[in-house]
C-alpha positions in Angstrom: 0.6 39.8 13.1 2.7 36.8 14.3 -0.4 35.4 16.0 -2.4 35.7 12.7 0.4 34.0 10.8 0.5 31.2 13.4 -3.3 30.7 13.1 -3.0 30.7 9.3 -0.3 28.0 9.4 -2.3 25.9 11.8 -5.3 26.2 9.6 -3.3 25.3 6.6 -1.8 22.2 8.2 -5.4 21.1 9.1 -7.1 22.0 5.8 -4.6 20.8 3.2 -4.6 17.2 4.2 -8.3 17.2 4.7 -9.1 18.8 1.3 -6.6 16.5 -0.5 -8.1 13.4 1.2 -11.6 14.4 0.3 -10.6 15.2 -3.2 -8.9 11.9 -3.7 -11.9 10.0 -2.5 -14.2 12.1 -4.7 -12.0 11.6 -7.7 -12.0 7.8 -7.1 -15.7 7.8 -6.7 -16.3 9.7 -9.9 -13.9 7.4 -11.9 -15.4 4.2 -10.5 -18.9 5.5 -10.9 -18.2 6.1 -14.5 -17.1 2.5 -15.2 -20.7 1.2 -15.3 -23.6 3.5 -16.2 -27.0 2.0 -15.5 -29.9 4.3 -16.5 -33.0 3.8 -14.3 -36.4 3.8 -16.1 -38.0 7.2 -16.0 -35.1 8.7 -14.1 -32.0 8.2 -16.2 -28.4 7.9 -14.8 -28.3 8.5 -11.1 -24.9 9.4 -9.6 -23.6 6.6 -7.4 -25.4 3.7 -9.1 -22.3 2.9 -11.2 -20.2 3.0 -8.1 -22.5 0.6 -6.2 -22.7 -1.7 -9.3 -18.9 -1.8 -9.6 -18.5 -2.7 -5.9 -21.2 -5.5 -6.2 -19.5 -6.8 -9.4 -16.1 -7.0 -7.6 -17.7 -8.8 -4.7 -19.5 -11.2 -7.1 -16.2 -12.0 -8.9 -14.5 -12.5 -5.5 -17.3 -15.0 -4.6 -16.9 -16.9 -7.9 -13.1 -17.0 -7.5 -13.6 -18.5 -4.0 -16.4 -20.9 -4.9 -15.1 -24.4 -5.5 -17.5 -24.8 -8.5 -16.1 -21.9 -10.5 -12.6 -21.7 -9.0 -11.1 -24.0 -11.7 -12.4 -21.7 -14.4 -10.6 -18.6 -12.9 -7.5 -20.7 -12.3 -7.4 -21.7 -15.9 -8.0 -18.1 -17.0 -5.2 -16.9 -14.7 -2.8 -19.5 -16.1 -3.7 -18.6 -19.7 -3.2 -14.9 -19.1 0.2 -15.6 -17.6 1.2 -17.3 -20.9 0.3 -14.4 -23.2 3.5 -12.7 -24.3 4.0 -9.1 -23.1 0.5 -9.2 -21.5 1.7 -11.5 -18.7 4.5 -9.1 -17.7 2.0 -6.3 -16.8 -0.7 -8.6 -15.6 1.7 -10.6 -13.4 3.4 -7.5 -12.0 0.1 -5.8 -11.1 -1.3 -9.0 -9.6 1.8 -9.6 -7.4 2.0 -6.0 -6.3 -1.7 -5.9 -5.3 -1.4 -9.3 -3.6 1.5 -8.0 -1.6 -0.8 -5.6 0.1 -4.2 -7.3 0.3 -3.7 -10.9 -0.7 -3.4 -14.0 1.4 0.3 -13.9 0.9 1.2 -10.4 2.0 4.8 -9.5 1.4 5.3 -6.4 3.6 5.0 -8.1 6.9 8.6 -8.2 8.0 9.9 -4.7 8.7 13.7 -4.6 9.0 16.6 -2.2 9.7 19.3 -2.6 7.1 22.9 -1.5 7.4 24.0 0.0 4.1 27.6 -1.1 4.5 29.5 -3.3 6.8 31.9 -0.5 7.8 29.4 2.5 7.9 26.7 3.3 10.4 24.0 4.5 7.9 20.8 2.4 7.9 17.6 2.2 5.9 14.1 0.9 6.8 12.4 -1.6 4.6 10.6 -4.9 4.3 11.9 -8.4 3.5 10.2 -9.6 0.4 12.3 -12.7 -0.4 14.3 -14.5 2.2 16.2 -16.8 -0.2 17.9 -15.8 -3.5 19.3 -19.3 -4.2 17.9 -19.2 -7.8 20.3 -16.3 -8.5 23.3 -17.9 -6.7 23.0 -15.5 -3.8 22.5 -17.9 -0.9 23.7 -15.4 1.8 21.5 -12.5 0.5 17.9 -11.4 1.1 15.7 -9.0 -0.9 14.6 -5.9 0.8 12.0 -3.5 -0.5 12.6 0.1 0.5 9.5 2.4 0.1 10.0 6.1 -0.8 8.7 8.9 1.3 5.7 10.8 0.1 5.5 8.5 -2.9 4.1 5.1 -4.0 7.4 4.1 -5.5 10.3 2.3 -4.0 13.5 0.3 -4.6 14.3 -3.4 -4.4 17.7 -3.8 -2.8 19.8 -6.9 -2.1 21.8 -7.1 1.2 23.9 -9.7 2.9 21.8 -11.5 5.6 24.0 -10.3 8.4 23.3 -6.6 7.6 19.5 -7.1 8.0 17.9 -7.0 11.4 14.2 -7.6 12.1 12.3 -4.8 13.8 10.0 -5.5 16.8 7.4 -3.2 15.3 4.2 -3.5 13.2 4.5 -3.3 9.5 1.8 -0.6 9.3 3.7 1.5 11.8 7.0 1.2 9.9 5.3 1.9 6.5 3.6 5.0 8.0 6.9 6.2 9.4 8.7 5.7 6.0 6.0 7.2 3.8 5.7 10.3 6.1 9.4 10.9 5.7 10.0 10.1 9.3 7.6 12.8 10.5 4.9 10.6 12.0 4.4 7.0 13.2 1.5 5.3 14.8 1.7 2.8 17.6 -0.1 1.4 20.6 -3.1 0.3 18.6 -3.2 3.5 16.6 -4.0 5.5 19.7 -0.9 7.6 19.8 0.6 9.6 17.0 4.2 10.6 17.5 6.0 13.2 15.3 9.7 14.1 15.2 9.1 17.2 17.4 8.4 14.8 20.3 4.7 15.8 20.5 2.1 13.0 21.1 -1.5 13.4 19.9 -4.0 11.2 21.7 -6.9 10.0 19.6 -9.8 7.9 20.6 -9.8 4.3 19.4 
C-alpha cells in the first residue's frame, strides 16, 4: 500500500505541472485565436488562423515601430497616449511592466540580497529597479522589487544602500528560486536543477 501511495504521489507530481502547463498554453491559444477571425472561402473559420494572424500582426507592428520611416508616427502616438488623463496611468504602467521583462531597458537584471534591518539577520531576495531616489529626497536609498512566491505579484520596497548587496547570480536563476518559494533554482546554463532536498536533476542542454 505504501508503494502504491508513493507511485501515486510521484505520478501526481509529474502530471499536475504538465497538465497545468498544457492547459495554460491551450487557454492562451484559444483566447489569442479568437481575437482575429478570418473565414476562408469555402471552408469557414479554421482553428489557428486567428492565432497566426495575431502573431503576424504583432510582428508587423514591431517592424513599423522599428522602421525609421514610421517610427515618428508611433512615437507621436505613444506621447499622445501618455497625455490622456486616467488612460495614461494604466497604459504607462502596463508598458513599463512589460518593458521591464522584454524591452531594451530590462529592469530585473540586478538580483540582490537585502538585509531587512541593520540589527537583525533576516534577508529578502529581490531586484534593484532604481538606483537613485534623489527626486524623492532619498539620496542614500535604492528601490528593490521583491517578487512573491507562486504569484505574479510583488512589492516595491525602499532600503538604505548599505543594506543591499549584489548577488553573483543570474537574474533568471534568482527569479526561479523566488517564484518557486525556494524549492528550485536553475544554474550552470540550466543544466542542473537543484531543490531544497539537496537532490540534483541532470537535464540535457
